[in-house]
Residue frames as qw, qx, qy, qz and C-alpha x, y, z in Angstrom:
[[0.191, -0.207, -0.784, -0.552, -76.08, -104.84, 24.83],
 [0.465, -0.557, -0.434, -0.535, -79.44, -103.43, 25.97],
 [0.267, 0.127, -0.692, 0.658, -78.37, -102.57, 29.53],
 [0.460, -0.165, 0.208, -0.847, -81.91, -101.52, 30.47],
 [0.883, -0.018, -0.203, -0.424, -83.09, -105.08, 29.82],
 [0.934, 0.025, -0.312, 0.172, -80.17, -107.47, 30.27],
 [0.429, -0.856, 0.284, -0.045, -77.81, -107.33, 33.24],
 [0.231, -0.575, 0.777, 0.114, -75.53, -110.28, 32.54],
 [0.898, 0.245, -0.278, -0.238, -75.01, -113.38, 30.43],
 [0.407, -0.580, 0.697, -0.109, -73.26, -116.26, 32.20],
 [0.717, 0.236, -0.633, -0.172, -71.95, -119.53, 30.80],
 [0.694, -0.498, 0.369, -0.367, -72.64, -122.01, 33.58],
 [0.735, -0.161, 0.650, 0.110, -71.44, -125.13, 31.80],
 [0.765, 0.470, 0.411, 0.157, -69.97, -126.10, 28.44],
 [0.454, -0.270, 0.367, 0.766, -67.98, -124.72, 25.55],
 [0.279, 0.435, -0.152, -0.843, -70.70, -123.05, 23.46],
 [0.372, 0.083, -0.790, -0.480, -71.83, -126.22, 21.72],
 [0.711, -0.341, -0.466, -0.401, -74.58, -128.75, 22.51],
 [0.705, -0.354, -0.533, 0.306, -74.92, -129.21, 26.26],
 [0.246, 0.180, -0.238, 0.922, -73.84, -125.66, 27.11],
 [0.250, -0.756, -0.599, 0.083, -76.01, -124.00, 29.76],
 [0.206, 0.308, -0.060, 0.927, -76.25, -120.23, 29.90],
 [0.162, -0.678, -0.610, 0.377, -78.02, -117.97, 32.35],
 [0.127, 0.524, 0.231, 0.810, -79.48, -114.67, 31.22],
 [0.271, -0.503, -0.553, 0.606, -79.91, -112.23, 34.11],
 [0.111, 0.813, 0.403, 0.404, -82.26, -109.30, 33.62],
 [0.201, 0.377, -0.240, 0.872, -81.36, -105.78, 34.67],
 [0.066, -0.337, -0.683, 0.645, -82.75, -104.52, 37.98],
 [0.311, 0.377, 0.163, -0.857, -86.30, -103.23, 37.56],
 [0.394, 0.095, -0.706, -0.581, -87.27, -105.53, 34.69],
 [0.723, -0.160, 0.281, -0.610, -90.59, -107.11, 35.67],
 [0.932, 0.127, -0.281, -0.190, -90.89, -110.86, 36.06],
 [0.920, -0.303, 0.028, 0.247, -88.40, -113.50, 37.13],
 [0.223, -0.866, 0.307, 0.325, -84.84, -112.21, 37.57],
 [0.008, -0.530, 0.763, 0.370, -83.26, -114.70, 35.14],
 [0.935, 0.187, 0.112, -0.280, -83.64, -117.76, 32.98],
 [0.387, -0.455, 0.753, 0.275, -81.43, -120.64, 31.90],
 [0.799, 0.479, -0.143, -0.335, -81.14, -122.18, 28.45],
 [0.638, -0.315, 0.659, 0.245, -79.34, -125.34, 27.38],
 [0.389, 0.546, -0.501, -0.547, -78.06, -125.46, 23.82],
 [0.833, 0.049, 0.529, -0.155, -79.50, -128.69, 22.47],
 [0.766, 0.431, 0.323, 0.351, -78.23, -128.17, 18.91],
 [0.032, -0.858, 0.260, 0.442, -75.30, -126.07, 17.70],
 [0.802, 0.260, 0.450, 0.296, -74.47, -126.98, 14.12],
 [0.161, -0.648, 0.274, 0.693, -71.78, -124.88, 12.43],
 [0.229, 0.034, 0.778, 0.584, -72.32, -126.59, 9.06],
 [0.007, 0.629, 0.727, 0.276, -76.09, -126.03, 8.94],
 [0.078, 0.249, -0.153, 0.953, -75.69, -122.77, 10.92],
 [0.582, -0.533, -0.432, -0.437, -78.39, -123.65, 13.43],
 [0.107, 0.159, -0.722, 0.664, -78.68, -123.15, 17.19],
 [0.581, -0.496, -0.485, -0.425, -81.60, -124.51, 19.23],
 [0.182, 0.172, -0.657, 0.711, -81.90, -123.62, 22.89],
 [0.486, -0.603, -0.580, -0.253, -84.81, -124.64, 25.10],
 [0.234, -0.604, 0.365, -0.668, -85.37, -122.67, 28.29],
 [0.610, -0.081, -0.778, 0.126, -84.80, -125.10, 31.14],
 [0.410, -0.494, -0.582, 0.500, -85.41, -122.90, 34.19],
 [0.135, -0.500, -0.210, 0.830, -86.91, -119.54, 35.15],
 [0.068, 0.111, -0.406, -0.905, -88.12, -116.80, 32.86],
 [0.568, -0.023, -0.285, -0.772, -91.34, -117.55, 31.03],
 [0.525, -0.102, -0.845, -0.006, -91.46, -121.05, 32.55],
 [0.173, -0.279, -0.670, 0.665, -92.43, -119.27, 35.77],
 [0.239, 0.294, 0.087, -0.921, -95.03, -117.15, 33.98],
 [0.707, 0.347, 0.336, -0.516, -97.41, -119.66, 32.44],
 [0.591, 0.531, -0.533, -0.291, -95.34, -121.31, 29.69],
 [0.955, -0.186, 0.222, -0.065, -94.98, -125.09, 29.77],
 [0.761, -0.062, 0.332, 0.554, -92.08, -125.05, 27.29],
 [0.214, 0.948, -0.049, -0.232, -90.15, -122.40, 25.39],
 [0.766, -0.057, 0.390, 0.507, -87.55, -123.02, 22.68],
 [0.232, 0.862, -0.163, -0.421, -85.60, -120.58, 20.52],
 [0.801, 0.163, 0.428, 0.385, -84.02, -121.48, 17.21],
 [0.092, 0.832, -0.237, -0.493, -81.63, -119.36, 15.19],
 [0.795, 0.287, 0.428, 0.321, -80.82, -120.20, 11.57],
 [0.025, -0.726, 0.292, 0.621, -78.36, -118.32, 9.39],
 [0.756, 0.454, 0.452, 0.136, -78.81, -118.67, 5.62],
 [0.382, -0.201, 0.374, 0.821, -76.38, -117.50, 2.95],
 [0.371, 0.805, 0.366, -0.284, -77.78, -114.76, 0.77],
 [0.531, 0.847, -0.017, -0.013, -76.21, -114.32, -2.66],
 [0.535, 0.613, -0.431, 0.389, -72.59, -113.70, -1.71],
 [0.646, -0.113, -0.581, 0.481, -70.20, -114.12, 1.20],
 [0.115, 0.114, -0.296, 0.941, -70.97, -110.66, 2.56],
 [0.527, -0.188, -0.035, -0.828, -74.70, -111.22, 3.11],
 [0.202, -0.126, -0.965, 0.105, -76.89, -113.57, 5.09],
 [0.538, -0.457, -0.227, -0.671, -80.37, -113.89, 6.53],
 [0.045, 0.098, -0.850, 0.516, -80.88, -114.68, 10.22],
 [0.579, -0.354, -0.485, -0.552, -84.15, -116.42, 11.04],
 [0.100, -0.185, 0.744, -0.635, -85.38, -116.58, 14.63],
 [0.594, -0.291, -0.609, -0.439, -88.10, -119.01, 15.63],
 [0.274, -0.251, 0.656, -0.657, -89.85, -119.34, 18.96],
 [0.587, -0.209, -0.721, -0.303, -91.74, -122.53, 19.75],
 [0.147, -0.208, 0.627, -0.736, -93.76, -122.58, 22.94],
 [0.428, -0.430, -0.771, -0.194, -96.55, -124.34, 24.76],
 [0.255, -0.459, 0.234, -0.819, -98.68, -122.34, 27.17],
 [0.246, -0.207, -0.895, 0.308, -99.73, -123.87, 30.44],
 [0.008, -0.643, -0.532, 0.551, -101.86, -120.83, 31.29],
 [0.356, 0.672, 0.471, 0.447, -103.70, -118.71, 28.70],
 [0.199, -0.961, -0.114, 0.157, -103.07, -115.62, 30.82],
 [0.563, -0.451, 0.366, 0.588, -99.45, -115.80, 29.55],
 [0.580, 0.605, 0.445, 0.316, -100.50, -114.91, 25.98],
 [0.091, 0.996, -0.011, 0.014, -99.51, -111.21, 26.39],
 [0.528, -0.653, 0.449, 0.306, -95.92, -112.32, 27.15],
 [0.786, 0.298, 0.438, 0.320, -95.54, -113.75, 23.65],
 [0.349, 0.906, 0.062, 0.230, -95.03, -110.27, 22.18],
 [0.271, -0.881, 0.386, -0.014, -92.25, -109.42, 24.65],
 [0.795, -0.202, 0.526, 0.226, -90.60, -112.79, 23.88],
 [0.669, 0.596, 0.304, 0.325, -90.57, -111.94, 20.17],
 [0.082, 0.972, -0.119, 0.185, -89.17, -108.48, 20.92],
 [0.579, -0.675, 0.448, 0.091, -86.45, -110.00, 23.13],
 [0.807, 0.090, 0.483, 0.329, -85.38, -112.45, 20.42],
 [0.466, 0.818, 0.166, 0.295, -85.35, -109.61, 17.88],
 [0.208, -0.943, 0.253, -0.050, -83.14, -107.52, 20.19],
 [0.699, -0.423, 0.530, 0.227, -80.64, -110.36, 20.54],
 [0.730, 0.407, 0.430, 0.340, -80.61, -110.99, 16.78],
 [0.239, 0.948, 0.029, 0.208, -80.03, -107.27, 16.17],
 [0.426, -0.813, 0.391, 0.072, -77.15, -107.24, 18.65],
 [0.780, -0.089, 0.533, 0.315, -75.55, -110.23, 16.88],
 [0.576, 0.683, 0.307, 0.328, -75.93, -108.52, 13.50],
 [0.031, -0.986, 0.131, -0.102, -74.44, -105.28, 14.85],
 [0.622, -0.595, 0.474, 0.185, -71.49, -107.19, 16.32],
 [0.772, 0.180, 0.499, 0.351, -70.80, -109.10, 13.10],
 [0.410, 0.850, 0.175, 0.281, -70.99, -105.95, 10.98],
 [0.224, -0.943, 0.243, -0.039, -68.69, -104.06, 13.35],
 [0.550, -0.565, 0.600, 0.135, -66.11, -106.86, 13.63],
 [0.872, 0.418, 0.248, 0.060, -66.22, -108.29, 10.10],
 [0.354, -0.660, 0.429, 0.506, -62.68, -108.38, 8.70],
 [0.168, 0.414, -0.693, -0.566, -62.62, -110.28, 5.41],
 [0.835, 0.143, 0.143, -0.512, -65.39, -112.26, 3.74],
 [0.702, 0.431, -0.558, -0.104, -62.89, -114.55, 2.00],
 [0.272, 0.286, -0.831, 0.391, -61.57, -115.89, 5.30],
 [0.616, -0.544, -0.488, -0.294, -64.82, -115.88, 7.29],
 [0.528, -0.094, -0.513, 0.670, -62.72, -114.43, 10.12],
 [0.278, -0.848, -0.208, -0.401, -64.13, -112.19, 12.80],
 [0.372, 0.276, -0.543, 0.700, -62.29, -110.46, 15.59],
 [0.399, -0.608, -0.631, 0.271, -63.29, -109.81, 19.18]]
């Protein structure tokens, strides 16, 4: 998934639900800090919501005071369609970080696109909601 941007995704702690800490390591040559860590604060399978504040590295080292991503999945009409909504909430510590906001949006879009591509590729049967690896 985007090997020119992302080098590795590591689960440092947890099982994928609230409390899980992941580290995203950027590919060599990507400007800025080499990685960042997020902790999943909310993972709700019923509401189809994931909220993950950045807790270390990344934009926190580049003028952001806080940075949270939220992903919501909404049903759309039938079992074979949905809408994924990505939200970024941030507080800037330094106004010189404003240009980074665009790259943050692009990064979230890339991840959402990768998830959509994966689901489409591995979708087996809408009646069972089953996906394969």
